[in-house]
PDB file of the backbone (N, CA, C, O) and the ligand in Angstrom, with CONECT records:
HET     ZN  A 101       1
ATOM      1  N   MET A   1       0.876  -1.162  -0.023  1.00  0.00           N
ATOM      2  CA  MET A   1      -0.073  -0.007  -0.002  1.00  0.00           C
ATOM      3  C   MET A   1       0.872   1.304   0.088  1.00  0.00           C
ATOM      4  O   MET A   1       1.792   1.509   0.879  1.00  0.00           O
ATOM      5  N   LYS A   2       0.394   2.113  -0.927  1.00  0.00           N
ATOM      6  CA  LYS A   2       1.291   3.453  -0.984  1.00  0.00           C
ATOM      7  C   LYS A   2       1.203   4.296   0.450  1.00  0.00           C
ATOM      8  O   LYS A   2       0.195   4.273   1.156  1.00  0.00           O
ATOM      9  N   PRO A   3       2.202   4.915   0.721  1.00  0.00           N
ATOM     10  CA  PRO A   3       2.078   5.759   2.047  1.00  0.00           C
ATOM     11  C   PRO A   3       0.876   6.844   1.969  1.00  0.00           C
ATOM     12  O   PRO A   3       0.715   7.463   0.917  1.00  0.00           O
ATOM     13  N   ASN A   4       0.144   7.043   2.937  1.00  0.00           N
ATOM     14  CA  ASN A   4      -0.982   7.945   2.895  1.00  0.00           C
ATOM     15  C   ASN A   4      -2.185   7.446   2.184  1.00  0.00           C
ATOM     16  O   ASN A   4      -3.206   8.129   2.112  1.00  0.00           O
ATOM     17  N   TYR A   5      -2.077   6.243   1.647  1.00  0.00           N
ATOM     18  CA  TYR A   5      -3.354   5.725   1.041  1.00  0.00           C
ATOM     19  C   TYR A   5      -4.033   4.981   2.031  1.00  0.00           C
ATOM     20  O   TYR A   5      -3.363   4.358   2.854  1.00  0.00           O
ATOM     21  N   ARG A   6      -5.407   4.953   2.076  1.00  0.00           N
ATOM     22  CA  ARG A   6      -6.217   4.513   2.898  1.00  0.00           C
ATOM     23  C   ARG A   6      -7.397   3.667   2.268  1.00  0.00           C
ATOM     24  O   ARG A   6      -7.732   3.999   1.131  1.00  0.00           O
ATOM     25  N   ARG A   7      -8.045   2.654   2.842  1.00  0.00           N
ATOM     26  CA  ARG A   7      -8.994   1.884   2.259  1.00  0.00           C
ATOM     27  C   ARG A   7     -10.322   2.166   2.926  1.00  0.00           C
ATOM     28  O   ARG A   7     -10.393   2.210   4.154  1.00  0.00           O
ATOM     29  N   CYS A   8     -11.404   2.363   2.131  1.00  0.00           N
ATOM     30  CA  CYS A   8     -12.653   2.607   2.551  1.00  0.00           C
ATOM     31  C   CYS A   8     -13.385   1.411   3.238  1.00  0.00           C
ATOM     32  O   CYS A   8     -13.319   0.345   2.626  1.00  0.00           O
ATOM     33  N   VAL A   9     -13.960   1.422   4.224  1.00  0.00           N
ATOM     34  CA  VAL A   9     -14.424   0.205   5.039  1.00  0.00           C
ATOM     35  C   VAL A   9     -15.537  -0.403   4.384  1.00  0.00           C
ATOM     36  O   VAL A   9     -15.840  -1.562   4.666  1.00  0.00           O
ATOM     37  N   SER A  10     -16.307   0.385   3.372  1.00  0.00           N
ATOM     38  CA  SER A  10     -17.346  -0.095   2.620  1.00  0.00           C
ATOM     39  C   SER A  10     -17.078  -0.807   1.262  1.00  0.00           C
ATOM     40  O   SER A  10     -17.401  -1.960   0.974  1.00  0.00           O
ATOM     41  N   CYS A  11     -16.430   0.094   0.485  1.00  0.00           N
ATOM     42  CA  CYS A  11     -16.286  -0.565  -0.941  1.00  0.00           C
ATOM     43  C   CYS A  11     -14.846  -0.965  -1.099  1.00  0.00           C
ATOM     44  O   CYS A  11     -14.483  -1.470  -2.161  1.00  0.00           O
ATOM     45  N   LYS A  12     -13.919  -0.753  -0.014  1.00  0.00           N
ATOM     46  CA  LYS A  12     -12.538  -1.211  -0.260  1.00  0.00           C
ATOM     47  C   LYS A  12     -11.678  -0.476  -1.225  1.00  0.00           C
ATOM     48  O   LYS A  12     -10.585  -0.909  -1.590  1.00  0.00           O
ATOM     49  N   LYS A  13     -12.168   0.586  -1.609  1.00  0.00           N
ATOM     50  CA  LYS A  13     -11.416   1.500  -2.546  1.00  0.00           C
ATOM     51  C   LYS A  13     -10.170   2.064  -1.867  1.00  0.00           C
ATOM     52  O   LYS A  13     -10.136   2.410  -0.687  1.00  0.00           O
ATOM     53  N   LEU A  14      -9.165   2.123  -2.714  1.00  0.00           N
ATOM     54  CA  LEU A  14      -7.898   2.820  -2.206  1.00  0.00           C
ATOM     55  C   LEU A  14      -7.908   4.194  -2.640  1.00  0.00           C
ATOM     56  O   LEU A  14      -8.360   4.502  -3.743  1.00  0.00           O
ATOM     57  N   ALA A  15      -7.442   5.025  -1.843  1.00  0.00           N
ATOM     58  CA  ALA A  15      -7.331   6.452  -2.333  1.00  0.00           C
ATOM     59  C   ALA A  15      -6.559   7.234  -1.218  1.00  0.00           C
ATOM     60  O   ALA A  15      -6.515   6.804  -0.065  1.00  0.00           O
ATOM     61  N   PRO A  16      -5.951   8.399  -1.603  1.00  0.00           N
ATOM     62  CA  PRO A  16      -5.246   9.142  -0.608  1.00  0.00           C
ATOM     63  C   PRO A  16      -6.105   9.456   0.431  1.00  0.00           C
ATOM     64  O   PRO A  16      -7.292   9.661   0.179  1.00  0.00           O
ATOM     65  N   LYS A  17      -5.596   9.537   1.790  1.00  0.00           N
ATOM     66  CA  LYS A  17      -6.523   9.618   2.924  1.00  0.00           C
ATOM     67  C   LYS A  17      -7.249  10.935   2.897  1.00  0.00           C
ATOM     68  O   LYS A  17      -8.292  11.059   3.538  1.00  0.00           O
ATOM     69  N   GLU A  18      -6.732  11.969   2.159  1.00  0.00           N
ATOM     70  CA  GLU A  18      -7.570  13.259   2.164  1.00  0.00           C
ATOM     71  C   GLU A  18      -8.839  13.032   1.420  1.00  0.00           C
ATOM     72  O   GLU A  18      -9.795  13.761   1.682  1.00  0.00           O
ATOM     73  N   ASP A  19      -8.956  12.051   0.473  1.00  0.00           N
ATOM     74  CA  ASP A  19     -10.304  11.736  -0.024  1.00  0.00           C
ATOM     75  C   ASP A  19     -11.342  11.249   0.862  1.00  0.00           C
ATOM     76  O   ASP A  19     -12.523  11.375   0.538  1.00  0.00           O
ATOM     77  N   PHE A  20     -10.999  10.696   1.966  1.00  0.00           N
ATOM     78  CA  PHE A  20     -12.006  10.068   2.971  1.00  0.00           C
ATOM     79  C   PHE A  20     -12.410  10.801   4.055  1.00  0.00           C
ATOM     80  O   PHE A  20     -11.736  11.745   4.468  1.00  0.00           O
ATOM     81  N   LEU A  21     -13.523  10.437   4.597  1.00  0.00           N
ATOM     82  CA  LEU A  21     -14.099  11.088   5.929  1.00  0.00           C
ATOM     83  C   LEU A  21     -13.232  10.070   6.918  1.00  0.00           C
ATOM     84  O   LEU A  21     -13.124   8.861   6.712  1.00  0.00           O
ATOM     85  N   ARG A  22     -12.734  10.671   7.848  1.00  0.00           N
ATOM     86  CA  ARG A  22     -12.021   9.829   8.907  1.00  0.00           C
ATOM     87  C   ARG A  22     -12.748   9.740  10.309  1.00  0.00           C
ATOM     88  O   ARG A  22     -13.152  10.708  10.953  1.00  0.00           O
ATOM     89  N   ILE A  23     -12.842   8.412  10.669  1.00  0.00           N
ATOM     90  CA  ILE A  23     -13.598   8.273  11.840  1.00  0.00           C
ATOM     91  C   ILE A  23     -12.460   7.707  12.917  1.00  0.00           C
ATOM     92  O   ILE A  23     -11.778   6.732  12.600  1.00  0.00           O
ATOM     93  N   VAL A  24     -12.317   8.257  13.992  1.00  0.00           N
ATOM     94  CA  VAL A  24     -11.278   7.989  14.939  1.00  0.00           C
ATOM     95  C   VAL A  24     -11.859   7.484  16.330  1.00  0.00           C
ATOM     96  O   VAL A  24     -12.718   8.158  16.898  1.00  0.00           O
ATOM     97  N   ARG A  25     -11.434   6.409  16.827  1.00  0.00           N
ATOM     98  CA  ARG A  25     -11.687   5.923  18.110  1.00  0.00           C
ATOM     99  C   ARG A  25     -10.560   6.233  18.873  1.00  0.00           C
ATOM    100  O   ARG A  25      -9.458   5.725  18.668  1.00  0.00           O
ATOM    101  N   LEU A  26     -10.837   7.182  19.885  1.00  0.00           N
ATOM    102  CA  LEU A  26      -9.638   7.820  20.672  1.00  0.00           C
ATOM    103  C   LEU A  26      -8.948   6.736  21.440  1.00  0.00           C
ATOM    104  O   LEU A  26      -9.590   5.772  21.858  1.00  0.00           O
ATOM    105  N   LYS A  27      -7.662   6.861  21.637  1.00  0.00           N
ATOM    106  CA  LYS A  27      -6.687   6.015  22.278  1.00  0.00           C
ATOM    107  C   LYS A  27      -7.324   5.673  23.692  1.00  0.00           C
ATOM    108  O   LYS A  27      -7.874   6.559  24.347  1.00  0.00           O
ATOM    109  N   LYS A  28      -7.240   4.413  24.128  1.00  0.00           N
ATOM    110  CA  LYS A  28      -7.670   3.937  25.456  1.00  0.00           C
ATOM    111  C   LYS A  28      -8.985   4.428  25.877  1.00  0.00           C
ATOM    112  O   LYS A  28      -9.210   4.721  27.052  1.00  0.00           O
ATOM    113  N   SER A  29      -9.948   4.536  24.849  1.00  0.00           N
ATOM    114  CA  SER A  29     -11.228   4.881  25.250  1.00  0.00           C
ATOM    115  C   SER A  29     -12.178   4.338  24.119  1.00  0.00           C
ATOM    116  O   SER A  29     -11.703   3.807  23.115  1.00  0.00           O
ATOM    117  N   SER A  30     -13.438   4.474  24.296  1.00  0.00           N
ATOM    118  CA  SER A  30     -14.274   4.061  23.165  1.00  0.00           C
ATOM    119  C   SER A  30     -15.090   5.336  22.501  1.00  0.00           C
ATOM    120  O   SER A  30     -16.119   5.253  21.830  1.00  0.00           O
ATOM    121  N   THR A  31     -14.390   6.500  22.847  1.00  0.00           N
ATOM    122  CA  THR A  31     -15.030   7.660  22.285  1.00  0.00           C
ATOM    123  C   THR A  31     -14.686   7.709  20.784  1.00  0.00           C
ATOM    124  O   THR A  31     -13.615   7.332  20.308  1.00  0.00           O
ATOM    125  N   ILE A  32     -15.768   8.240  20.071  1.00  0.00           N
ATOM    126  CA  ILE A  32     -15.635   8.189  18.632  1.00  0.00           C
ATOM    127  C   ILE A  32     -15.609   9.693  18.201  1.00  0.00           C
ATOM    128  O   ILE A  32     -16.507  10.441  18.589  1.00  0.00           O
ATOM    129  N   ARG A  33     -14.640  10.128  17.440  1.00  0.00           N
ATOM    130  CA  ARG A  33     -14.556  11.479  16.763  1.00  0.00           C
ATOM    131  C   ARG A  33     -14.532  11.410  15.406  1.00  0.00           C
ATOM    132  O   ARG A  33     -14.423  10.316  14.852  1.00  0.00           O
ATOM    133  N   LEU A  34     -14.628  12.529  14.727  1.00  0.00           N
ATOM    134  CA  LEU A  34     -14.562  12.549  13.266  1.00  0.00           C
ATOM    135  C   LEU A  34     -13.269  13.550  12.967  1.00  0.00           C
ATOM    136  O   LEU A  34     -13.033  14.541  13.657  1.00  0.00           O
ATOM    137  N   ASP A  35     -12.592  13.198  12.003  1.00  0.00           N
ATOM    138  CA  ASP A  35     -11.514  14.024  11.430  1.00  0.00           C
ATOM    139  C   ASP A  35     -10.234  13.990  12.265  1.00  0.00           C
ATOM    140  O   ASP A  35      -9.138  13.726  11.771  1.00  0.00           O
ATOM    141  N   ARG A  36     -10.432  14.271  13.562  1.00  0.00           N
ATOM    142  CA  ARG A  36      -9.075  14.608  14.370  1.00  0.00           C
ATOM    143  C   ARG A  36      -9.147  13.486  15.663  1.00  0.00           C
ATOM    144  O   ARG A  36     -10.171  12.948  16.085  1.00  0.00           O
ATOM    145  N   GLY A  37      -7.888  13.317  16.112  1.00  0.00           N
ATOM    146  CA  GLY A  37      -7.755  12.524  17.266  1.00  0.00           C
ATOM    147  C   GLY A  37      -6.852  11.375  16.911  1.00  0.00           C
ATOM    148  O   GLY A  37      -6.715  10.937  15.769  1.00  0.00           O
ATOM    149  N   GLU A  38      -6.186  10.878  18.101  1.00  0.00           N
ATOM    150  CA  GLU A  38      -5.198   9.935  18.059  1.00  0.00           C
ATOM    151  C   GLU A  38      -5.679   8.584  18.317  1.00  0.00           C
ATOM    152  O   GLU A  38      -6.317   8.503  19.366  1.00  0.00           O
ATOM    153  N   GLY A  39      -5.556   7.500  17.659  1.00  0.00           N
ATOM    154  CA  GLY A  39      -6.132   6.339  17.934  1.00  0.00           C
ATOM    155  C   GLY A  39      -6.420   5.531  16.627  1.00  0.00           C
ATOM    156  O   GLY A  39      -5.920   5.798  15.535  1.00  0.00           O
ATOM    157  N   ARG A  40      -7.328   4.464  16.892  1.00  0.00           N
ATOM    158  CA  ARG A  40      -7.632   3.590  15.749  1.00  0.00           C
ATOM    159  C   ARG A  40      -8.539   4.420  14.805  1.00  0.00           C
ATOM    160  O   ARG A  40      -9.495   5.066  15.235  1.00  0.00           O
ATOM    161  N   SER A  41      -8.157   4.365  13.363  1.00  0.00           N
ATOM    162  CA  SER A  41      -9.049   5.119  12.511  1.00  0.00           C
ATOM    163  C   SER A  41      -9.790   4.182  11.613  1.00  0.00           C
ATOM    164  O   SER A  41      -9.425   3.020  11.433  1.00  0.00           O
ATOM    165  N   ALA A  42     -10.818   4.708  11.067  1.00  0.00           N
ATOM    166  CA  ALA A  42     -11.492   4.180   9.908  1.00  0.00           C
ATOM    167  C   ALA A  42     -11.633   5.290   8.838  1.00  0.00           C
ATOM    168  O   ALA A  42     -11.599   6.497   9.078  1.00  0.00           O
ATOM    169  N   TYR A  43     -11.792   4.730   7.655  1.00  0.00           N
ATOM    170  CA  TYR A  43     -11.828   5.720   6.604  1.00  0.00           C
ATOM    171  C   TYR A  43     -13.083   5.299   5.675  1.00  0.00           C
ATOM    172  O   TYR A  43     -13.399   4.118   5.534  1.00  0.00           O
ATOM    173  N   ILE A  44     -13.734   6.310   5.086  1.00  0.00           N
ATOM    174  CA  ILE A  44     -14.982   6.011   4.371  1.00  0.00           C
ATOM    175  C   ILE A  44     -15.021   6.982   3.152  1.00  0.00           C
ATOM    176  O   ILE A  44     -14.758   8.169   3.347  1.00  0.00           O
ATOM    177  N   CYS A  45     -15.304   6.579   2.027  1.00  0.00           N
ATOM    178  CA  CYS A  45     -15.614   7.611   1.084  1.00  0.00           C
ATOM    179  C   CYS A  45     -16.632   8.493   1.322  1.00  0.00           C
ATOM    180  O   CYS A  45     -17.570   8.111   2.021  1.00  0.00           O
ATOM    181  N   PRO A  46     -16.624   9.679   0.840  1.00  0.00           N
ATOM    182  CA  PRO A  46     -17.864  10.676   1.044  1.00  0.00           C
ATOM    183  C   PRO A  46     -18.788  10.447   0.061  1.00  0.00           C
ATOM    184  O   PRO A  46     -19.054  11.271  -0.814  1.00  0.00           O
ATOM    185  N   GLU A  47     -19.407   9.110   0.189  1.00  0.00           N
ATOM    186  CA  GLU A  47     -20.373   8.661  -0.853  1.00  0.00           C
ATOM    187  C   GLU A  47     -21.583   8.254  -0.022  1.00  0.00           C
ATOM    188  O   GLU A  47     -21.439   7.717   1.076  1.00  0.00           O
ATOM    189  N   ILE A  48     -22.886   8.536  -0.601  1.00  0.00           N
ATOM    190  CA  ILE A  48     -23.877   8.060   0.202  1.00  0.00           C
ATOM    191  C   ILE A  48     -23.981   6.524   0.224  1.00  0.00           C
ATOM    192  O   ILE A  48     -24.396   5.950   1.230  1.00  0.00           O
ATOM    193  N   GLU A  49     -23.603   5.853  -0.894  1.00  0.00           N
ATOM    194  CA  GLU A  49     -23.623   4.405  -0.929  1.00  0.00           C
ATOM    195  C   GLU A  49     -22.691   3.851   0.246  1.00  0.00           C
ATOM    196  O   GLU A  49     -23.121   2.996   1.020  1.00  0.00           O
ATOM    197  N   CYS A  50     -21.476   4.339   0.345  1.00  0.00           N
ATOM    198  CA  CYS A  50     -20.635   3.684   1.326  1.00  0.00           C
ATOM    199  C   CYS A  50     -21.150   3.966   2.606  1.00  0.00           C
ATOM    200  O   CYS A  50     -20.953   3.078   3.435  1.00  0.00           O
ATOM    201  N   LEU A  51     -21.753   4.960   2.983  1.00  0.00           N
ATOM    202  CA  LEU A  51     -22.325   5.335   4.193  1.00  0.00           C
ATOM    203  C   LEU A  51     -23.364   4.370   4.547  1.00  0.00           C
ATOM    204  O   LEU A  51     -23.371   3.871   5.672  1.00  0.00           O
ATOM    205  N   GLN A  52     -24.306   4.047   3.603  1.00  0.00           N
ATOM    206  CA  GLN A  52     -25.292   3.292   3.892  1.00  0.00           C
ATOM    207  C   GLN A  52     -24.829   1.787   4.069  1.00  0.00           C
ATOM    208  O   GLN A  52     -25.350   1.115   4.959  1.00  0.00           O
ATOM    209  N   ILE A  53     -23.952   1.294   3.315  1.00  0.00           N
ATOM    210  CA  ILE A  53     -23.313   0.045   3.550  1.00  0.00           C
ATOM    211  C   ILE A  53     -22.654  -0.081   5.045  1.00  0.00           C
ATOM    212  O   ILE A  53     -22.857  -1.056   5.770  1.00  0.00           O
ATOM    213  N   ALA A  54     -21.939   0.898   5.362  1.00  0.00           N
ATOM    214  CA  ALA A  54     -21.221   0.926   6.663  1.00  0.00           C
ATOM    215  C   ALA A  54     -22.294   0.829   7.716  1.00  0.00           C
ATOM    216  O   ALA A  54     -22.159   0.046   8.656  1.00  0.00           O
ATOM    217  N   ARG A  55     -23.447   1.665   7.579  1.00  0.00           N
ATOM    218  CA  ARG A  55     -24.538   1.628   8.733  1.00  0.00           C
ATOM    219  C   ARG A  55     -25.162   0.307   8.816  1.00  0.00           C
ATOM    220  O   ARG A  55     -25.421  -0.194   9.909  1.00  0.00           O
ATOM    221  N   LYS A  56     -25.440  -0.341   7.586  1.00  0.00           N
ATOM    222  CA  LYS A  56     -26.136  -1.353   7.548  1.00  0.00           C
ATOM    223  C   LYS A  56     -25.492  -2.655   7.990  1.00  0.00           C
ATOM    224  O   LYS A  56     -26.134  -3.526   8.577  1.00  0.00           O
ATOM    225  N   LYS A  57     -24.101  -2.770   7.666  1.00  0.00           N
ATOM    226  CA  LYS A  57     -23.313  -3.728   8.048  1.00  0.00           C
ATOM    227  C   LYS A  57     -22.342  -3.489   9.243  1.00  0.00           C
ATOM    228  O   LYS A  57     -21.404  -4.227   9.545  1.00  0.00           O
ATOM    229  N   ASN A  58     -22.688  -2.415   9.835  1.00  0.00           N
ATOM    230  CA  ASN A  58     -21.909  -2.150  10.976  1.00  0.00           C
ATOM    231  C   ASN A  58     -20.209  -2.071  10.666  1.00  0.00           C
ATOM    232  O   ASN A  58     -19.379  -2.437  11.499  1.00  0.00           O
ATOM    233  N   LYS A  59     -19.928  -1.636   9.587  1.00  0.00           N
ATOM    234  CA  LYS A  59     -18.394  -1.572   9.235  1.00  0.00           C
ATOM    235  C   LYS A  59     -17.662  -0.807   9.879  1.00  0.00           C
ATOM    236  O   LYS A  59     -16.482  -1.125  10.024  1.00  0.00           O
ATOM    237  N   LEU A  60     -18.171   0.432  10.452  1.00  0.00           N
ATOM    238  CA  LEU A  60     -17.238   1.138  11.237  1.00  0.00           C
ATOM    239  C   LEU A  60     -17.051   0.593  12.700  1.00  0.00           C
ATOM    240  O   LEU A  60     -16.004   0.690  13.340  1.00  0.00           O
ATOM    241  N   GLY A  61     -18.239  -0.007  13.146  1.00  0.00           N
ATOM    242  CA  GLY A  61     -18.101  -0.577  14.461  1.00  0.00           C
ATOM    243  C   GLY A  61     -17.099  -1.650  14.439  1.00  0.00           C
ATOM    244  O   GLY A  61     -16.277  -1.781  15.345  1.00  0.00           O
ATOM    245  N   ARG A  62     -17.164  -2.484  13.328  1.00  0.00           N
ATOM    246  CA  ARG A  62     -16.235  -3.508  13.265  1.00  0.00           C
ATOM    247  C   ARG A  62     -14.832  -3.101  13.110  1.00  0.00           C
ATOM    248  O   ARG A  62     -13.911  -3.616  13.744  1.00  0.00           O
ATOM    249  N   SER A  63     -14.703  -2.199  12.282  1.00  0.00           N
ATOM    250  CA  SER A  63     -13.219  -1.720  12.088  1.00  0.00           C
ATOM    251  C   SER A  63     -12.771  -1.163  13.257  1.00  0.00           C
ATOM    252  O   SER A  63     -11.589  -1.387  13.518  1.00  0.00           O
ATOM    253  N   LEU A  64     -13.448  -0.444  14.094  1.00  0.00           N
ATOM    254  CA  LEU A  64     -12.976   0.339  15.325  1.00  0.00           C
ATOM    255  C   LEU A  64     -13.127  -0.487  16.552  1.00  0.00           C
ATOM    256  O   LEU A  64     -12.609  -0.199  17.631  1.00  0.00           O
ATOM    257  N   LYS A  65     -13.943  -1.642  16.300  1.00  0.00           N
ATOM    258  CA  LYS A  65     -14.017  -2.536  17.565  1.00  0.00           C
ATOM    259  C   LYS A  65     -14.641  -1.833  18.607  1.00  0.00           C
ATOM    260  O   LYS A  65     -14.136  -1.992  19.719  1.00  0.00           O
ATOM    261  N   THR A  66     -15.686  -1.042  18.513  1.00  0.00           N
ATOM    262  CA  THR A  66     -16.491  -0.408  19.490  1.00  0.00           C
ATOM    263  C   THR A  66     -17.772  -0.234  18.847  1.00  0.00           C
ATOM    264  O   THR A  66     -18.016  -0.501  17.671  1.00  0.00           O
ATOM    265  N   TYR A  67     -18.620   0.261  19.756  1.00  0.00           N
ATOM    266  CA  TYR A  67     -20.152   0.675  19.276  1.00  0.00           C
ATOM    267  C   TYR A  67     -20.051   2.106  18.594  1.00  0.00           C
ATOM    268  O   TYR A  67     -19.477   3.044  19.148  1.00  0.00           O
ATOM    269  N   VAL A  68     -20.614   2.195  17.427  1.00  0.00           N
ATOM    270  CA  VAL A  68     -20.566   3.592  16.795  1.00  0.00           C
ATOM    271  C   VAL A  68     -22.062   3.974  16.866  1.00  0.00           C
ATOM    272  O   VAL A  68     -22.936   3.295  16.326  1.00  0.00           O
ATOM    273  N   SER A  69     -22.291   5.049  17.534  1.00  0.00           N
ATOM    274  CA  SER A  69     -23.624   5.457  17.795  1.00  0.00           C
ATOM    275  C   SER A  69     -24.281   5.985  16.677  1.00  0.00           C
ATOM    276  O   SER A  69     -23.552   6.393  15.773  1.00  0.00           O
ATOM    277  N   PRO A  70     -25.607   6.077  16.520  1.00  0.00           N
ATOM    278  CA  PRO A  70     -26.164   6.622  15.346  1.00  0.00           C
ATOM    279  C   PRO A  70     -25.871   8.075  15.054  1.00  0.00           C
ATOM    280  O   PRO A  70     -25.938   8.551  13.921  1.00  0.00           O
ATOM    281  N   GLU A  71     -25.491   8.854  16.302  1.00  0.00           N
ATOM    282  CA  GLU A  71     -25.180  10.115  16.104  1.00  0.00           C
ATOM    283  C   GLU A  71     -24.018  10.313  15.144  1.00  0.00           C
ATOM    284  O   GLU A  71     -24.066  11.194  14.285  1.00  0.00           O
ATOM    285  N   ILE A  72     -23.030   9.544  15.276  1.00  0.00           N
ATOM    286  CA  ILE A  72     -21.876   9.609  14.350  1.00  0.00           C
ATOM    287  C   ILE A  72     -22.280   9.395  12.988  1.00  0.00           C
ATOM    288  O   ILE A  72     -21.747  10.087  12.120  1.00  0.00           O
ATOM    289  N   TYR A  73     -23.268   8.417  12.627  1.00  0.00           N
ATOM    290  CA  TYR A  73     -23.690   8.316  11.303  1.00  0.00           C
ATOM    291  C   TYR A  73     -24.446   9.550  10.719  1.00  0.00           C
ATOM    292  O   TYR A  73     -24.416   9.959   9.558  1.00  0.00           O
ATOM    293  N   GLN A  74     -25.172  10.078  11.852  1.00  0.00           N
ATOM    294  CA  GLN A  74     -25.932  11.303  11.566  1.00  0.00           C
ATOM    295  C   GLN A  74     -24.824  12.417  11.144  1.00  0.00           C
ATOM    296  O   GLN A  74     -25.026  13.145  10.171  1.00  0.00           O
ATOM    297  N   GLU A  75     -23.784  12.498  11.836  1.00  0.00           N
ATOM    298  CA  GLU A  75     -22.856  13.609  11.686  1.00  0.00           C
ATOM    299  C   GLU A  75     -22.264  13.366  10.345  1.00  0.00           C
ATOM    300  O   GLU A  75     -21.993  14.340   9.643  1.00  0.00           O
ATOM    301  N   LEU A  76     -22.021  12.067   9.890  1.00  0.00           N
ATOM    302  CA  LEU A  76     -21.377  11.757   8.565  1.00  0.00           C
ATOM    303  C   LEU A  76     -22.367  12.241   7.505  1.00  0.00           C
ATOM    304  O   LEU A  76     -21.973  12.880   6.529  1.00  0.00           O
ATOM    305  N   TRP A  77     -23.598  11.948   7.689  1.00  0.00           N
ATOM    306  CA  TRP A  77     -24.687  12.362   6.634  1.00  0.00           C
ATOM    307  C   TRP A  77     -24.600  13.843   6.399  1.00  0.00           C
ATOM    308  O   TRP A  77     -24.599  14.362   5.283  1.00  0.00           O
ATOM    309  N   GLN A  78     -24.519  14.533   7.638  1.00  0.00           N
ATOM    310  CA  GLN A  78     -24.518  16.009   7.442  1.00  0.00           C
ATOM    311  C   GLN A  78     -23.414  16.483   6.617  1.00  0.00           C
ATOM    312  O   GLN A  78     -23.547  17.389   5.794  1.00  0.00           O
ATOM    313  N   ARG A  79     -22.187  15.788   6.872  1.00  0.00           N
ATOM    314  CA  ARG A  79     -20.973  16.202   6.031  1.00  0.00           C
ATOM    315  C   ARG A  79     -21.183  15.962   4.371  1.00  0.00           C
ATOM    316  O   ARG A  79     -20.766  16.706   3.483  1.00  0.00           O
ATOM    317  N   LEU A  80     -21.891  14.804   4.220  1.00  0.00           N
ATOM    318  CA  LEU A  80     -22.180  14.326   2.931  1.00  0.00           C
ATOM    319  C   LEU A  80     -22.926  15.581   2.180  1.00  0.00           C
ATOM    320  O   LEU A  80     -22.574  16.104   1.123  1.00  0.00           O
ATOM    321  N   LYS A  81     -23.997  15.910   2.964  1.00  0.00           N
ATOM    322  CA  LYS A  81     -24.933  16.875   2.364  1.00  0.00           C
ATOM    323  C   LYS A  81     -24.343  18.240   1.979  1.00  0.00           C
ATOM    324  O   LYS A  81     -24.607  18.887   0.966  1.00  0.00           O
ATOM    325  N   LYS A  82     -23.482  18.567   2.988  1.00  0.00           N
ATOM    326  CA  LYS A  82     -22.843  19.909   2.839  1.00  0.00           C
ATOM    327  C   LYS A  82     -21.793  19.695   1.641  1.00  0.00           C
ATOM    328  O   LYS A  82     -21.768  20.585   0.791  1.00  0.00           O
ATOM    329  N   SER A  83     -20.964  18.649   1.498  1.00  0.00           N
ATOM    330  CA  SER A  83     -20.109  18.539   0.512  1.00  0.00           C
ATOM    331  C   SER A  83     -20.767  18.539  -0.951  1.00  0.00           C
ATOM    332  O   SER A  83     -20.348  19.173  -1.920  1.00  0.00           O
ATOM    333  N   SER A  84     -21.923  17.667  -0.906  1.00  0.00           N
ATOM    334  CA  SER A  84     -22.720  17.440  -2.221  1.00  0.00           C
ATOM    335  C   SER A  84     -23.338  18.713  -2.720  1.00  0.00           C
ATOM    336  O   SER A  84     -23.540  18.877  -3.923  1.00  0.00           O
ATOM    337  N   SER A  85     -23.658  19.666  -1.774  1.00  0.00           N
ATOM    338  CA  SER A  85     -24.232  20.881  -2.197  1.00  0.00           C
ATOM    339  C   SER A  85     -23.259  21.802  -2.841  1.00  0.00           C
ATOM    340  O   SER A  85     -23.600  22.651  -3.665  1.00  0.00           O
ATOM    341  N   LYS A  86     -21.935  21.594  -2.406  1.00  0.00           N
ATOM    342  CA  LYS A  86     -20.886  22.483  -3.076  1.00  0.00           C
ATOM    343  C   LYS A  86     -20.738  21.895  -4.427  1.00  0.00           C
ATOM    344  O   LYS A  86     -20.334  22.645  -5.315  1.00  0.00           O
ATOM    345  N   ASN A  87     -20.984  20.765  -4.688  1.00  0.00           N
ATOM    346  CA  ASN A  87     -20.589  20.166  -6.006  1.00  0.00           C
ATOM    347  C   ASN A  87     -21.753  19.641  -6.670  1.00  0.00           C
ATOM    348  O   ASN A  87     -21.821  18.412  -6.691  1.00  0.00           O
ATOM    349  N   THR A  88     -22.782  20.354  -7.274  1.00  0.00           N
ATOM    350  CA  THR A  88     -23.959  19.791  -7.604  1.00  0.00           C
ATOM    351  C   THR A  88     -23.943  19.109  -8.934  1.00  0.00           C
ATOM    352  O   THR A  88     -24.855  18.347  -9.255  1.00  0.00           O
ATOM    353  N   LYS A  89     -22.915  19.368  -9.725  1.00  0.00           N
ATOM    354  CA  LYS A  89     -22.697  18.633 -11.055  1.00  0.00           C
ATOM    355  C   LYS A  89     -22.244  17.283 -10.789  1.00  0.00           C
ATOM    356  O   LYS A  89     -21.420  17.000  -9.919  1.00  0.00           O
ATOM    357  N   ASP A  90     -22.822  16.442 -11.584  1.00  0.00           N
ATOM    358  CA  ASP A  90     -22.736  14.840 -11.362  1.00  0.00           C
ATOM    359  C   ASP A  90     -21.526  14.519 -12.544  1.00  0.00           C
ATOM    360  O   ASP A  90     -21.830  13.738 -13.445  1.00  0.00           O
ATOM    361  N   ASP A  91     -20.434  15.003 -12.533  1.00  0.00           N
ATOM    362  CA  ASP A  91     -19.592  14.898 -13.745  1.00  0.00           C
ATOM    363  C   ASP A  91     -18.338  13.986 -13.299  1.00  0.00           C
ATOM    364  O   ASP A  91     -17.185  14.413 -13.371  1.00  0.00           O
ATOM    365  N   ASP A  92     -18.638  12.774 -12.860  1.00  0.00           N
ATOM    366  CA  ASP A  92     -17.640  11.855 -12.078  1.00  0.00           C
ATOM    367  C   ASP A  92     -16.779  11.292 -13.323  1.00  0.00           C
ATOM    368  O   ASP A  92     -15.854  10.504 -13.127  1.00  0.00           O
TER     369      ASP A  92
HETATM  370 ZN    ZN A 101     -16.106   3.449  -0.260  1.00  0.00          ZN2+
END
């Protein structure tokens, strides 16, 4: 794996870590944070599909080995909405 490349927990796509949303389980605790923090991290594409898969199959919870509350998923949804409103054109 190239340095700074990460894998999405849902679709397993490899991409530079900046392309992903980062979910962190803080060291020596089961507190979950987004973006920042030191500890075990999981990465997910800023895509609705990936978030749906992650929620349905508990991908984040499994990857981080702790319970990921619905609030965390809510927060991720909010991020998606914000970033997709910035870029309304569907020119992938
Ligand atoms: Zn993905």
